[in-house]
C-alpha positions in Angstrom: 58.9 78.5 105.4 56.3 77.2 103.1 56.8 76.1 99.5 55.9 78.7 96.8 52.8 78.4 94.7 52.9 78.2 91.0 51.6 81.7 90.7 54.3 83.1 93.0 57.0 81.4 91.0 55.6 82.7 87.7 55.4 86.3 89.1 58.9 86.0 90.4 60.2 84.9 87.0 58.3 87.7 85.3 59.7 90.2 87.8 63.2 88.9 87.2 62.8 89.4 83.4 61.7 93.0 83.8 64.5 93.7 86.3 67.1 92.2 84.0 65.7 94.2 81.1 66.1 97.4 83.2 69.6 96.5 84.2 70.6 95.7 80.6 69.1 98.9 79.4 70.7 101.0 82.0 74.1 99.3 81.4 73.9 99.9 77.6 72.9 103.6 78.0 75.2 104.3 80.9 78.3 102.8 79.3 77.5 103.7 75.8 77.8 100.1 74.7 77.2 99.4 71.0 73.9 97.5 70.8 72.6 95.5 67.9 69.7 97.4 66.2 66.4 96.3 67.5 63.2 98.0 66.5 60.1 97.7 68.7 56.7 98.5 67.4 53.4 98.5 69.3 52.1 95.6 67.2 55.2 93.5 68.2 54.4 94.0 71.9 50.7 93.5 71.4 51.4 90.4 69.3 53.6 88.9 71.9 51.1 89.5 74.7 48.3 88.0 72.5 50.4 84.9 71.8 51.3 84.5 75.5 47.6 84.8 76.5 46.5 82.3 73.8 49.1 79.8 74.9 48.1 80.3 78.6 44.4 80.0 77.7 45.0 76.8 75.6 47.0 75.3 78.5 44.3 76.1 80.9 41.7 74.6 78.6 43.7 71.4 78.2 44.2 71.3 81.9 40.5 71.2 82.6 39.4 69.1 79.7 42.1 66.4 79.5 42.7 64.5 82.7 46.0 63.0 81.7 47.4 66.5 81.0 46.0 67.6 84.3 47.7 64.8 86.2 51.0 65.3 84.3 51.0 69.1 85.0 50.1 68.6 88.7 52.9 66.0 89.1 55.4 68.2 87.3 54.5 71.2 89.5 54.6 69.0 92.6 58.1 67.9 91.7 59.3 71.4 90.9 57.5 73.4 93.6 57.5 71.1 96.6 61.3 71.4 97.3 61.3 75.1 96.3 61.4 77.3 99.3 61.9 81.0 99.4 65.6 80.6 99.7 65.6 78.5 96.5 63.7 81.1 94.5 67.0 82.6 93.3 67.5 79.5 91.2 64.2 80.2 89.4 63.6 83.9 89.7 67.1 85.2 90.3 66.9 88.8 91.4 63.2 88.6 92.3 63.8 86.9 95.7 63.2 90.3 97.4 60.2 91.0 95.2 58.6 87.7 96.0 59.3 88.2 99.7 57.7 91.7 99.5 54.7 90.6 97.4 54.0 87.3 99.3 55.0 87.8 102.9 52.4 85.2 104.0 53.6 82.4 101.7 
């Protein structure tokens, strides 16, 4: 098996987050567990997405403009991703192992 790419790992982590949110939501509704009050508004979600996109964009900009940052990021990802095989994805993405295998059968 080949090592996973950076994008595959990020998608697996995101998939795990959504899956765990679904499990937690189902558990709290199914068992009628008292939950701390949390109010979501559209602007909270939009604000979070905007902040995430800005951070990703700034990181990409730094990656292409600053060679030391690019070398450091590449080395970090090489260290993290090189030994990471599909069977090790559960350490990074938890429940998304099956999702990653389904989405990336060629990887």
